[in-house]
C-alpha positions as CSV (number, residue, x, y, z in Angstrom):
1,M,4.9,45.9,1.1
2,G,6.7,42.6,0.8
3,V,7.7,41.0,-2.5
4,K,6.6,37.5,-3.0
5,K,9.5,35.1,-3.5
6,E,9.3,33.0,-6.6
7,K,9.0,29.3,-5.8
8,G,11.4,26.9,-7.5
9,R,10.4,23.8,-9.4
10,K,8.6,21.3,-7.2
11,R,10.1,17.9,-7.3
12,F,8.0,14.9,-6.3
13,R,9.3,12.1,-4.1
14,K,9.7,8.9,-6.0
15,R,7.7,6.0,-4.5
16,K,9.7,3.0,-3.5
17,T,9.5,0.2,-6.0
18,Y,10.0,-3.3,-5.0
19,G,10.6,-4.8,-8.4
20,N,9.7,-8.4,-8.8
21,Q,10.1,-9.1,-5.1
22,I,7.1,-10.8,-3.6
23,L,6.5,-9.3,-0.2
24,P,4.6,-11.2,2.4
25,L,0.9,-10.3,2.7
26,E,1.3,-8.9,6.3
27,L,4.2,-6.6,5.2
28,L,2.2,-5.3,2.2
29,I,-0.8,-4.6,4.5
30,E,1.4,-2.7,6.9
31,K,3.0,-0.6,4.2
32,N,-0.2,0.4,2.5
33,K,-2.5,0.5,5.5
34,R,-4.0,4.0,4.8
35,E,-4.6,3.2,1.1
36,I,-6.3,-0.1,2.0
37,I,-8.5,1.4,4.6
38,N,-9.8,4.0,2.2
39,S,-10.5,1.4,-0.5
40,A,-13.3,-1.1,0.0
41,E,-12.2,-3.2,-3.0
42,L,-8.7,-3.7,-1.6
43,M,-10.2,-4.6,1.8
44,E,-12.3,-7.3,0.1
45,E,-9.3,-8.7,-1.8
46,I,-7.3,-8.9,1.4
47,Y,-10.1,-10.6,3.3
48,M,-10.4,-13.1,0.5
49,K,-6.7,-13.9,0.5
50,I,-6.7,-14.3,4.3
51,D,-9.7,-16.7,4.0
52,E,-7.9,-18.7,1.4
53,K,-4.8,-19.0,3.5
54,H,-6.9,-19.9,6.5
55,T,-8.8,-22.7,4.7
56,Q,-5.4,-24.0,3.4
57,C,-4.1,-24.2,6.9
58,V,-7.2,-25.9,8.2
59,T,-7.3,-28.5,5.5
60,K,-3.6,-29.5,6.0
């Protein structure tokens, strides 16, 4: 019979923080695609931002 090996302490991976940098909307969407797709609220926010940008471009 085998003896189970004791597992060491699990260390979690630190998420990248971007500090106060303002990333472009497209880059943020690309980086967080999976999270956004799973969250309806985030999807709505992004669509609203895109609509705002689109209306600004059209009016100029």
